[in-house]
SERO-575857 format. One record per residue (C-alpha): z, x, y. Coordinates in pm, whole numbers, padded with zeros to 5 digits, always signed. Last residue first. Example, Ala and Ser with C-alpha at 12.3 -4.5 7.8 and 13.67 -1.06 7.14 Angstrom:
<drenmis>
+00714+01367-00106;+00780+01230-00450;
</drenmis>
This chain:
<drenmis>
-01089+03554+00935;-00925+03252+01087;-00694+03335+01378;-00335+03226+01328;-00215+03020+01622;+00056+03198+01820;-00079+03138+02170;-00123+02768+02099;+00233+02740+01967;+00376+02916+02273;+00172+02678+02488;+00336+02386+02309;+00674+02536+02389;+00585+02549+02760;+00439+02198+02747;+00777+02069+02631;+00930+02132+02978;+01310+02114+02953;+01341+02492+02931;+01663+02606+02772;+01896+02797+03006;+01943+03158+03109;+02197+03276+03365;+02099+03606+03534;+02277+03496+03851;+02004+03585+04100;+01691+03577+03884;+01795+03251+03721;+01643+03250+03374;+01431+02970+03229;+01376+02924+02857;+01084+02861+02621;+01130+02885+02246;+01052+03144+01980;+01194+03051+01638;+00862+03018+01456;+00682+03277+01668;+00687+03549+01404;+00549+03305+01148;+00220+03292+01338;+00105+02931+01340;-00157+02792+01103;-00038+02895+00759;+00323+02889+00876;+00285+02520+00969;+00190+02421+00612;-00141+02238+00607;-00276+01884+00629;+00039+01764+00800;+00235+01458+00695;+00466+01276+00933;+00710+01033+00773;+00863+00748+00971;+01051+00612+00671;+00872+00275+00676;+00522+00427+00684;+00273+00155+00580;+00487-00127+00720;+00550+00082+01030;+00794+00344+01160;+00662+00602+01406;+00727+00965+01324;+01021+01205+01296;+01224+01033+01026;+01057+01200+00732;+00888+01538+00706;+00580+01592+00494;+00416+01926+00437;+00073+02044+00330;-00052+02024-00027;+00137+01864-00311;-00102+01573-00340;-00011+01317-00599;-00252+01324-00889;-00307+01017-01099;-00566+01088-01364;-00732+00771-01481;-00595+00604-01794;-00868+00556-02053;-00681+00688-02354;-00343+00550-02248;-00482+00205-02170;-00689+00200-02490;-00377+00269-02693;-00180+00003-02509;-00463-00247-02557;-00488-00169-02928;-00114-00225-02965;-00126-00549-02766;-00405-00701-02974;-00594-01014-02867;-00469-01078-02510;-00349-00718-02473;-00402-00721-02096;-00768-00820-02146;-00870-00767-02508;-01234-00761-02388;-01345-01011-02655;-01019-01209-02643;-00997-01212-02264;-01365-01314-02244;-01314-01595-02493;-01003-01708-02307;-01192-01713-01979;-01475-01916-02131;-01214-02160-02266;-01068-02184-01913;-01412-02231-01758;-01515-02519-01984;-01346-02781-01758;-01488-02655-01429;-01844-02764-01508;-01734-03127-01528;-01516-03088-01219;-01799-02938-01014;-02046-03209-01118;-01794-03482-01037;-01725-03334-00695;-02091-03272-00608;-02198-03613-00739;-01933-03775-00520;-02076-03575-00230;-02413-03738-00319;-02287-04058-00163;-02381-03945+00190;-02625-03649+00180;-02592-03560+00547;-02882-03364+00690;-02922-02986+00713;-03222-02776+00818;-03354-02474+00631;-03687-02419+00807;-03952-02375+00542;-04194-02631+00688;-04161-02440+01013;-04404-02182+00878;-04679-02431+00961;-04899-02628+00718;-04734-02961+00795;-04556-03009+01122;-04179-02990+01096;-03955-03293+01159;-03751-03411+01454;-03561-03742+01415;-03292-03627+01663;-03072-03928+01580;-03020-03808+01220;-02670-03926+01122;-02819-04184+00891;-03175-04178+00758;-03345-04508+00837;-03378-04742+00541;-03568-04762+00218;-03513-04652-00138;-03674-04314-00076;-03466-04273+00240;-03679-04254+00551;-03848-03970+00738;-04210-04099+00746;-04246-04191+01113;-04071-03900+01284;-03964-03961+01641;-04038-03600+01735;-04299-03388+01570;-04200-03027+01532;-04312-02664+01533;-04001-02440+01567;-03790-02636+01318;-03442-02751+01428;-03158-02588+01233;-03005-02841+01255;-03133-03175+01126;-02849-03380+01268;-02593-03133+01128;-02484-03306+00808;-02260-03615+00802;-02160-03639+00437;-02202-03271+00350;-02010-03159+00656;-01729-03400+00569;-01723-03268+00211;-01711-02906+00326;-01418-02980+00558;-01224-03169+00293;-01307-02883+00060;-01157-02624+00290;-00851-02836+00370;-00783-02909+00004;-00829-02549-00109;-00616-02402+00172;-00340-02655+00102;-00345-02575-00269;-00328-02200-00205;-00057-02249+00057;+00157-02435-00195;+00131-02148-00441;-00030-02207-00778;+00110-02406-01067;-00024-02317-01410;-00083-02661-01565;-00448-02708-01474;-00525-02336-01503;-00444-02321-01872;-00308-01970-01923;-00450-01631-01836;-00374-01693-01470;-00525-01634-01126;-00881-01634-01259;-00900-02009-01325;-00730-02134-01009;-00955-01916-00795;-01263-02050-00975;-01195-02389-00819;-01282-02225-00489;-01635-02158-00605;-01679-02496-00769;-01596-02679-00447;-01801-02461-00212;-02105-02436-00438;-02101-02813-00496;-02068-02900-00128;-02340-02657-00027;-02570-02788-00298;-02528-03146-00178;-02571-03055+00188;-02877-02846+00104;-03021-03134-00098;-02997-03349+00216;-03214-03102+00408;-03453-03071+00114;-03493-03448+00100;-03551-03457+00475;-03811-03178+00467;-03997-03278+00152;-04016-03631+00288;-04152-03504+00618;-04406-03276+00450;-04519-03551+00212;-04571-03781+00509;-04757-03508+00697;-04988-03451+00399;-05056-03823+00366;-05122-03871+00738;-05364-03582+00739;-05268-03253+00888;-05440-03094+01192;-05589-02748+01151;-05930-02903+01204;-06144-02805+00906;-05877-02736+00649;-05686-03044+00764;-05956-03274+00640;-06127-03539+00858;-06117-03918+00866;-06008-03934+01229;-06351-03890+01385;-06431-04258+01440;-06069-04361+01496;-06098-04396+01873;-05802-04571+02034;-05534-04390+01837;-05728-04067+01888;-05986-03863+01700;-06291-03692+01837;-06242-03386+01615;-06207-03133+01897;-06019-03382+02110;-05740-03392+01852;-05676-03023+01897;-05425-02851+01668;-05114-02636+01688;-04769-02746+01810;-04590-02484+02015;-04818-02462+02321;-04890-02834+02321;-05185-03056+02221;-05014-03224+01927;-04724-03420+02073;-04932-03692+02248;-05104-03797+01926;-04785-03815+01716;-04642-04161+01799;-04992-04308+01863;-05102-04225+01511;-05472-04148+01474;-05413-03787+01561;-05216-03779+01234;-05556-03753+01068;-05657-04035+00841;-05699-03972+00471;-05386-04165+00370;-05508-04478+00542;-05798-04510+00299;-06154-04574+00413;-06328-04917+00372;-06492-04940+00712;-06285-04830+01007;-05937-04695+00925;-05631-04920+00938;-05376-04780+01178;-05062-04604+01053;-04757-04742+01234;-04773-05067+01034;-04668-04892+00708;-04767-05074+00391;-05040-04833+00287;-04846-04539+00421;-04536-04612+00203;-04737-04657-00115;-04931-04335-00062;-04613-04155+00044;-04426-04249-00277;-04718-04151-00502;-04774-03823-00316;-04403-03735-00329;-04400-03796-00702;-04695-03562-00759;-04563-03300-00515;-04222-03264-00686;-03948-03263-00420;-03706-03511-00579;-03407-03592-00356;-03421-03963-00435;-03190-04230-00299;-02897-04309-00523;-02876-04583-00789;-02660-04360-01008;-02863-04362-01330;-03222-04396-01204;-03206-04218-00872;-02956-03963-01001;-03179-03886-01300;-03517-03892-01119;-03601-03533-01213;-03720-03219-01032;-03507-03213-00716;-03168-03347-00827;-03177-03231-01189;-03310-02889-01091;-03065-02831-00807;-02771-02945-01022;-02884-02721-01307;-02923-02431-01065;-02573-02486-00931;-02411-02494-01276;-02616-02195-01393;-02505-01996-01089;-02146-02091-01172;-02192-01944-01519;-02363-01638-01371;-02068-01575-01141;-01805-01629-01410;-01992-01391-01642;-02036-01133-01363;-01670-01151-01265;-01559-01109-01625;-01784-00808-01673;-01693-00650-01339;-01318-00699-01382;-01333-00583-01743;-01512-00261-01648;-01287-00217-01347;-00979-00195-01566;-00693-00128-01326;-00357-00109-01494;-00058-00338-01518;+00252-00283-01727;+00324-00570-01967;+00481-00912-01918;+00252-00985-01626;+00409-01124-01313;+00373-01500-01266;+00206-01575-00936;+00282-01804-00646;+00024-01710-00388;+00123-01542-00064;-00163-01292-00046;-00371-01556-00225;-00352-01762+00096;-00586-01502+00243;-00845-01601-00016;-00799-01971+00047;-00843-01927+00421;-01136-01697+00359;-01307-01974+00164;-01327-02198+00469;-01474-01927+00691;-01710-01807+00415;-01829-02164+00361;-01893-02196+00734;-02097-01875+00720;-02292-01999+00419;-02359-02332+00588;-02486-02159+00902;-02717-01934+00702;-02925-02231+00598;-03081-02237+00248;-03448-02184+00170;-03676-02296-00111;-03973-02097-00243;-03898-02247-00586;-03860-01937-00802;-03790-01671-00535;-03559-01889-00326;-03379-02065-00611;-03323-01730-00781;-03183-01560-00471;-02976-01861-00372;-02792-01882-00702;-02813-01513-00799;-02679-01371-00474;-02418-01642-00418;-02287-01639-00777;-02299-01260-00811;-02096-01215-00495;-01869-01504-00592;-01787-01358-00934;-01720-01008-00801;-01489-01144-00532;-01306-01381-00767;-01236-01105-01017;-01106-00878-00742;-00902-01154-00576;-00718-01231-00897;-00659-00861-00961;-00516-00819-00610;-00282-01113-00656;-00167-00979-00992;-00103-00636-00844;+00119-00786-00576;+00305-00983-00841;+00336-00668-01050;+00489-00485-00755;+00747-00760-00703;+00843-00759-01071;+00875-00380-01066;+01083-00395-00748;+01320-00646-00907;+01360-00417-01206;+01430-00126-00977;+01688-00335-00791;+01853-00423-01123;+01890-00052-01199;+02182-00015-00963;+02262+00001-00595;+02072-00169-00315;+01884+00022-00047;+01638+00177-00288;+01384+00428-00165;+01035+00423-00317;+00788+00709-00317;+01060+00974-00320;+01049+01332-00193;+01214+01266+00144;+01464+01029-00011;+01579+01303-00246;+01615+01552+00037;+01797+01302+00258;+02053+01258-00019;+02061+00943-00226;+02308+00665-00143;+02094+00395-00303;+01857+00543-00557;+01557+00756-00469;+01269+00643-00689;+00973+00873-00757;+00688+00668-00899;+00408+00872-01052;+00667+01142-01107;+00610+01494-00970;+00772+01423-00632;+01080+01274-00791;+01096+01563-01040;+01077+01822-00761;+01332+01629-00546;+01600+01596-00814;+01756+01918-00693;+01825+01761-00354;+02020+01482-00517;+01978+01109-00579;+01727+01063-00856;+01523+00806-01042;+01197+00885-01217;+00901+00661-01299;+00621+00761-01533;+00282+00602-01569;+00201+00746-01909;-00119+00943-01957;+00039+01187-02210;+00020+01455-01941;+00240+01225-01734;+00502+01221-02010;+00509+01601-02034;+00533+01644-01655;+00818+01394-01628;+01015+01574-01900;+00942+01912-01739;+01064+01799-01396;+01382+01656-01545;+01437+01989-01721;+01404+02173-01389;+01681+01956-01247;+01921+02065-01523;+01984+01859-01834;+02304+01825-02033;+02163+01509-02189;+01822+01380-02294;+01688+01033-02359;+01606+00752-02599;+01361+00938-02823;+01011+00800-02875;+00792+00919-02589;+00968+01249-02521;+00958+01339-02891;+00592+01241-02931;+00508+01451-02626;+00695+01750-02775;+00497+01733-03097;+00482+01565-03439;+00842+01443-03427;+01056+01527-03726;+01352+01678-03541;+01129+01876-03301;+01400+02142-03298;+01305+02271-03642;+00938+02292-03549;+01016+02533-03264;+00705+02542-03047;+00837+02644-02704;+00857+02277-02608;+01085+02218-02905;+01305+02507-02788;+01336+02369-02436;+01393+02010-02543;+01655+02111-02799;+01844+02308-02533;+01827+02006-02300;+02055+01813-02533;+01911+01538-02751;+01934+01161-02757;+01871+00905-03028;+02146+00674-02907;+01936+00366-02843;+02040+00149-02554;+02281-00143-02578;+02450-00052-02252;+02789+00039-02400;+02615+00235-02677;+02409+00428-02419;+02728+00516-02231;+02874+00664-02550;+02551+00851-02621;+02544+01003-02273;+02910+01099-02292;+02850+01262-02631;+02555+01461-02493;+02765+01600-02207;+02660+01500-01859;+02346+01614-01679;+02176+01289-01759;+01829+01160-01839;+01857+00815-01995;+01523+00672-02100;+01406+00322-02017;+01085+00208-02190;+00903-00045-01975;+00702-00314-02154;+00829-00607-01951;+01064-00723-02227;+01200-00367-02244;+01272-00380-01870;+01458-00709-01917;+01675-00553-02188;+01749-00269-01948;+01848-00523-01682;+02075-00710-01919;+02256-00387-02010;+02278-00281-01645;+02429-00602-01509;+02799-00514-01531;+02741-00162-01410;+02859+00107-01646;+03203+00258-01582;+03239+00607-01431;+03547+00762-01585;+03690+01100-01501;+03909+01293-01746;+04076+01595-01576;+04122+01919-01771;+04402+02149-01672;+04548+02454-01507;+04297+02722-01604;+04440+03048-01471;+04209+03290-01299;+04335+03643-01259;+04150+03827-00989;+04201+04189-00881;+03912+04316-00671;+04134+04359-00368;+03924+04106-00178;+03997+03832-00433;+04161+03590-00187;+04502+03606-00347;+04645+03417-00644;+04403+03242-00878;+04370+02874-00962;+04183+02658-01213;+04072+02295-01247;+03820+02168-01505;+03645+01832-01477;+03557+01627-01784;+03341+01314-01788;+03489+01028-01990;+03296+00798-02226;+03567+00786-02492;+03364+01015-02716;+03322+01246-02417;+03698+01265-02363;+03755+01356-02728;+03476+01615-02717;+03628+01768-02404;+03971+01767-02570;+03834+01958-02869;+03664+02210-02643;+03988+02262-02447;+04193+02312-02767;+03943+02557-02914;+03904+02750-02590;+04276+02790-02515;+04339+03133-02665;+03993+03278-02614;+03987+03180-02247;+04320+03344-02167;+04213+03502-01837;+04033+03178-01746;+03689+03220-01589;+03504+03111-01904;+03708+02790-01909;+03609+02703-01551;+03241+02733-01642;+03274+02529-01963;+03485+02267-01785;+03219+02221-01514;+03385+02225-01176;+03705+02300-00989;+03832+02615-00826;+04151+02685-00633;+04207+03012-00450;+04544+03139-00333;+04704+03293-00028;+05075+03289+00062;+05135+03308+00434;+05490+03183+00378;+05517+02944+00672;+05187+02769+00623;+05032+02823+00281;+04685+02976+00304;+04391+02839+00105;+04059+02964-00035;+03857+02678-00186;+03608+02719-00468;+03351+02469-00593;+03186+02479-00934;+02855+02448-01115;+02745+02805-01037;+02372+02726-01052;+02379+02359-00961;+02566+02421-00635;+02909+02300-00534;+03060+02403-00204;+03232+02736-00127;+03522+02664+00108;+03702+02915+00322;+04020+02909+00529;+04164+02587+00387;+04514+02531+00524;+04800+02434+00295;+05119+02265+00409;+04912+01951+00474;+04878+01894+00099;+05243+01794+00064;+05184+01513+00316;+04910+01369+00094;+05165+01275-00174;+05005+01036-00429;+04716+01257-00541;+04427+01031-00649;+04291+01008-00292;+04209+01379-00280;+04057+01388-00626;+03842+01080-00565;+03730+01201-00221;+03629+01542-00359;+03436+01377-00640;+03246+01155-00394;+03157+01420-00129;+03299+01292+00202;+03174+01596+00398;+03508+01634+00578;+03696+01572+00253;+03673+01931+00130;+03852+01946-00202;+04028+02214-00408;+04371+02114-00273;+04335+01771-00439;+04270+01932-00779;+04567+02159-00719;+04785+01852-00666;+04646+01670-00971;+04721+01973-01192;+05073+01990-01052;+05126+01617-01110;+05014+01657-01471;+05281+01922-01510;+05269+02298-01501;+05509+02549-01655;+05277+02635-01942;+04906+02623-01870;+04633+02393-02009;+04757+02050-01902;+04522+01778-02031;+04502+01465-01813;+04513+01147-02024;+04778+00960-01822;+04584+01045-01506;+04265+00859-01607;+04078+00964-01296;+03842+00715-01132;+03481+00758-01033;+03286+00482-00870;+02927+00579-00943;+02881+00226-01081;+02686+00334-01389;+02323+00296-01494;+02202+00399-01151;+02498+00569-00986;+02543+00825-01260;+02300+00783-01548;+01968+00903-01410;+01680+00694-01528;+01350+00809-01671;+01139+00496-01651;+00838+00467-01880;+00559+00206-01860;+00496+00201-01484;+00178+00004-01405;+00327-00222-01136;+00518+00074-00993;+00189+00263-00980;+00027-00012-00775;+00318-00030-00533;+00333+00351-00524;-00006+00345-00349;+00180+00241-00034;+00396+00552-00013;+00742+00500+00141;+00803+00159-00017;+01155+00045+00073;+01316-00132-00223;+01615-00362-00164;+01476-00712-00213;+01399-00747+00156;+01205-00422+00137;+01009-00551-00163;+00911-00858+00040;+00802-00645+00336;+00598-00420+00107;+00430-00724-00047;+00357-00875+00293;+00195-00551+00406;+00012-00487+00079;-00122-00842+00052;-00211-00856+00422;-00399-00525+00414;-00591-00603+00097;-00662-00969+00180;-00786-00865+00523;-00999-00579+00394;-01143-00812+00125;-01208-01114+00347;-01564-01001+00412;-01654-01018+00044;-02023-00981+00133;-02241-01206-00082;-02258-01507+00146;-02331-01310+00464;-02597-01086+00311;-02758-01333+00071;-02767-01613+00328;-02883-01367+00595;-03208-01332+00400;-03276-01697+00483;-03311-01601+00848;-03555-01332+00743;-03769-01589+00563;-03729-01852+00835;-03916-01628+01083;-04015-01811+01401;-03689-02004+01417;-03633-01883+01776;-03885-01635+01903;-04130-01382+01770;-04332-01444+01457;-04299-01395+01086;-04530-01486+00800;-04485-01605+00444;-04742-01502+00185;-04571-01647-00122;-04611-01336-00335;-04597-01048-00087;-04384-01195+00191;-04144-01411-00002;-04142-01195-00316;-04073-00869-00132;-03811-01018+00099;-03628-01179-00193;-03633-00878-00423;-03523-00636-00148;-03243-00868-00036;-03142-00917-00399;-03104-00543-00460;-02909-00493-00137;-02668-00774-00219;-02596-00628-00561;-02543-00285-00407;-02310-00433-00146;-02104-00608-00414;-02075-00285-00615;-01958-00104-00303;-01699-00374-00235;-01562-00328-00586;-01550+00046-00540;-01388+00008-00198;-01135-00234-00345;-01041+00029-00603;-01000+00296-00333;-00791+00059-00120;-00571-00016-00421;-00532+00359-00462;-00344+00354-00133;-00471+00601+00122;-00210+00848+00248;-00308+00980+00587;-00305+01348+00674;-00229+01487+01018;-00448+01756+01168;-00253+02055+01294;-00191+02127+01664;+00078+01882+01779;+00229+01873+01429;+00267+02251+01442;+00476+02225+01758;+00692+01958+01596;+00736+02158+01276;+00856+02466+01463;+01075+02243+01681;+00989+02163+02044;+00821+01830+01957;+01152+01688+01842;+01451+01916+01877;+01523+02283+01940;+01842+02491+01959;+02082+02292+01741;+02401+02480+01654;+02517+02528+01297;+02830+02480+01089;+02804+02561+00723;+02782+02426+00368;+02612+02596+00079;+02334+02536-00169;+01986+02383-00181;+01970+02269+00182;+01619+02130+00240;+01394+02234+00531;+01241+01962+00750;+01358+02107+01081;+01379+02482+01060;+01663+02715+00975;+01779+03011+01183;+01990+03312+01089;+02297+03407+01294;+02536+03369+01002;+02353+03407+00672;+02057+03231+00512;+01932+03300+00162;+01583+03164+00108;+01494+02910-00160;+01197+03024-00369;+00820+02988-00322;+00813+03092+00042;+00518+02913+00205;+00669+02874+00551;+00702+02502+00610;+00659+02357+00261;+00861+02641+00110;+01161+02594+00339;+01424+02563+00066;+01756+02680+00204;+02026+02858+00006;+02332+02927+00220;+02504+03264+00208;+02870+03317+00119;+03017+03571+00359;+03273+03831+00259;+03550+03848+00517;+03548+04164+00724;+03420+03992+01040;+03714+03750+01043;+03621+03498+01313;+03519+03246+01050;+03217+03095+00878;+02976+03228+01141;+02726+02983+01298;+02379+02908+01163;+02106+02858+01424;+01923+02526+01410;+01578+02369+01439;+01634+01997+01385;+01740+01753+01111;+01779+02006+00827;+01742+01788+00519;+02078+01760+00347;+02148+01792-00024;+02399+02078+00001;+02550+02089+00346;+02484+02100+00718;+02769+02041+00961;+02639+02019+01314;+02716+02149+01664;+02489+01995+01930;+02361+02243+02190;+02002+02119+02194;+02007+01739+02144;+02053+01517+01841;+02003+01141+01893;+01711+01109+01648;+01935+01243+01373;+02133+00919+01387;+02502+01001+01410;+02785+01062+01164;+03081+01179+01368;+03270+01507+01370;+03546+01525+01627;+03612+01704+01956;+03419+01473+02186;+03114+01532+01970;+03076+01749+01662;+02766+01619+01481;+02726+01505+01122;+02360+01410+01084;+02169+01099+00977;+01807+01030+00890;+01702+00665+00935;+01756+00475+00610;+01960+00198+00775;+01667+00124+01007;+01444+00054+00708;+01529-00318+00698;+01465-00377+01069;+01148-00170+01071;+01031-00350+00756;+01058-00696+00911;+00890-00598+01236;+00607-00419+01056;+00553-00718+00827;+00513-00945+01130;+00265-00704+01285;+00080-00681+00953;+00047-01060+00939;-00068-01094+01300;-00324-00814+01294;-00467-00901+00953;-00501-01269+01050;-00669-01175+01377;-00907-00931+01210;-01016-01195+00961;-01063-01454+01235;-01251-01210+01458;-01499-01128+01181;-01552-01496+01103;-01594-01575+01474;-01858-01301+01497;-02045-01455+01203;-02010-01802+01357;-02145-01691+01695;-02441-01512+01538;-02516-01812+01322;-02528-02032+01632;-02725-01776+01830;-03018-01746+01590;-03251-01579+01837;-03400-01390+01539;-03291-01056+01681;-02949-01206+01747;-02917-01315+01383;-03023-00966+01269;-02744-00821+01486;-02492-01058+01328;-02608-00953+00982;-02554-00589+01080;-02201-00687+01186;-02150-00831+00839;-02266-00505+00681;-02039-00310+00915;-01750-00539+00823;-01797-00450+00458;-01822-00078+00535;-01502-00068+00746;-01420-00084+01117;-01352-00453+01179;-00975-00413+01131;-00989-00140+01393;-01082-00401+01655;-00728-00537+01644;-00570-00192+01659;-00803-00105+01945;-00696-00421+02132;-00328-00358+02059;-00351-00013+02220;-00124+00204+02012;+00165+00359+02196;+00193+00727+02114;+00522+00806+01954;+00612+01158+02054;+00772+01346+01765;+01139+01286+01711;+01470+01427+01832;+01488+01214+02145;+01408+01353+02491;+01494+01695+02631;+01626+01613+02980;+01724+01246+02932;+01882+01324+02595;+02055+01617+02761;+02242+01385+02998;+02335+01145+02719;+02463+01433+02506;+02668+01565+02798;+02839+01227+02835;+02906+01218+02461;+03081+01550+02489;+02933+01855+02325;+03047+02082+02046;+03368+02280+02005;+03186+02598+01904;+03053+02611+02258;+02735+02505+02441;+02531+02599+02746;+02228+02637+02516;+02156+02978+02666;+02523+03071+02627;+02541+02941+02271;+02239+03153+02180;+02393+03454+02353;+02710+03419+02147;+02512+03369+01825;+02329+03696+01873;+01954+03697+01952;+01692+03764+01685;+01618+03429+01522;+01650+03255+01858;+01341+03438+01984;+01316+03406+02360;+01035+03306+02594;+01055+03324+02973;+01016+03126+03292;+01180+03278+03597;+01403+03081+03829;+01516+03188+04181;+01177+03127+04341;+01136+02778+04200;+00838+02752+03968;+00501+02657+04114;+00305+02909+03916;+00487+03037+03610;+00489+03408+03542;+00614+03514+03204;+00917+03713+03102;+00955+03800+02733;+01307+03803+02591;+01396+03986+02273;+01520+04282+02475;+01778+04052+02631;+01769+04008+03005;+02032+04179+03215;
</drenmis>
């Protein structure tokens, strides 16, 4: 007969003998639950597990395969790429296919690099994070084995204990078959899932949900739902997931936004001036609107298109490097916060010490007459539960030399340690005699209070505890009582005090000293006795100004006496060396106080009760061997033991931060440099620059920028922090300085005869007076210009008089009509006519136009080379505060620079054969020679614009030959003052404490932005896809499942029942459980 908690439902297409139904595992008895799961208290066989794995799937949420193409294209979905894509669209509209192709190639190159580098980082991190996959102790083939939680199936029998994260939805099994025995409830924290603010007591037959944390207790349980069929899994299918955005991405967005605003302002200025002031016009067709084509220079050159790539590659490679060094980054923004961490609250056990306990047996204190040290050690061993491999239990058990004597006793009940009671208690029965006794171990103060003769032995025990503490020993009390306590008569007898020693790590003292050198104050936060903490601090060379938690509490409540001379509680937490005898809630308070003082606070922890403090800290660090609960709350999970790994992680994080800071300053500088250089030259001199050179420059420069992700950097000696004001100011100064260098080069080359006179180079001067003189002399001696009739001057002839141009004029593209003025090479009678009357230029005007064109085309090569060289030289300046010439960069950075500048130099030497070709042209130009004579090299096309057309402004490119030497020398000369400029800026802005470290630290604390880690929703690790950005496979939901799904349905799952036999089994169709979730969604009011 079906249970009353079962609801039958009709399922179309189901076999006739099976009926689909829903059943609430929270309400059915354990026996029925085991029956439905086809399981027993003895667990499953491995063969059965494999069979069920096929039926129910792995214990994880479905991992949807990402289409590589969409992943690749996703790297082009950001504001900066949108602006570049807009530039590509403008290029198409202008029929500028070459620029369009290069812009698209630039976008594809950046996406390709991001895709490949992140894929490689993903592979590396997946391999390194595999060891952190959630584990579970499952009863299979008759024995408990540690297995990956992903392999759990419905029907598995588990051991869950203090510190564990519940790996699947489970039903708790009874402690024993004795119904009269008093049951010790478990304490389970399921606040994130259900909203309960306090841990919930769970008894036999109750259920617990995947993702909950065990706060106290240890029990066997049976799995009834896994993966997508769990309460969390069903919610994850219906609730929006949240995505953690690194603060670095936010900072880069702000910098990118500033760059876009600068670009937008200059685009408006340039377009307005060119059309309104200079009166340029636009037409349809290829090269019909040079003004808009020139606008692409500002857009393409100013956009830091490599920023998303540099950001993603730097973070991915940085996370992979940290993982290799023993620090798995679970929250990407923690990299930045780790770099800025200035206070580290470190647990003592396992972090500062080896966490390898040993018992100094010769120093054991015996507290009861008639007992020996061996007796105390034996009872200590009997108080253990070695199944769960808890460290203290293993030490006590292994310390007793006669394990055979322990087999005479059978443990019938075991109450595990919890932070509230601070003890464990085992109930044992002696085989043969049936004698029952209980053995407790735990905090000496707690055990002492239980002793029947507490008052008599208190003074001696307290004195011995102080002695042990002064020797650096932790004390553990052991007591026993006859009977199981059911009769209400209990007489606890304290047997002894065990001294346990946990020696400091050999490298801890040096590591702490290194932290101090890097500006990180290390504070010891320990639950041990104050004297033990001070003794350990002495061994490690730390300060011993420590206080017990009682002082902290009373000082926080306003007690002046307990402030011990400090002005307030923040001052105490900042300046003292640590706190002892603390509870988990005290750790949380210490972190909270320091964060409120604008410190970037790190916190180490390993237990479930450390989770609140780990989550509250800016950088929560779960040490090696931490519980699942601690790892689930941490931002960084260590895979190597000790504080040295934290120090290594800090150095790695600061290197990542340094690379990002370098790129930020460079990006701001180059945006201002490109916008101001070409914007000013355009609006002042009505001079255009080709988009193709800017795109090529961006391609070359991107290689250097991406190389920064692997650059060799020296981590800062002090904690890092973002100072956008300094970044913008320094970037603007660098940018304007480089703008000045380029403008000076442009002015000297085009407005003076310096290079012609001093360097014996051909002239690039574009001044009309000098051009007129040169053309007049050239025309007079040129045989291609006919002599006019009478005594007229050659320069006044129309170009119709020249045989080379006459046949090119009467075309659709080239304006003019030689017939209308009766001028031809054979009839010069009407050739002495002005351009204003005929629309046809004179020989002089055309000569000046051709010289202006070829000199401008060569000037573009020179300016391109100089802008490219000096721009990439800036990278070496901003990457260090020292002298850039002696601060060695990474090999890839040098290679990228040399290759990029080799390419730019070759382009400048050879040019592009006059590309972009003007719209209105004369072929076989007659006046396009070097100023000092000779045919222009690498210009076989010999096409030049016709005077008085918009084509005069076409930004074509010709090789500048020896002027590349000018570009290199000019760049080097202007490079030399950049380090002194940098030092002046660092001194004025006090960058990273350059002028005054104390003032910088004060300013840093006062201006520190609020760093708030979201506490909303719920995050469960190990159930999602592993990647570089999510190495622990965490899934975060935007809301707690119980706020979206009806709590009453939390333990309801789908089953099938055979109508003939009445046998019920779990449904293997996940869609049935998903339908249950849909039907139970909470309706919004």
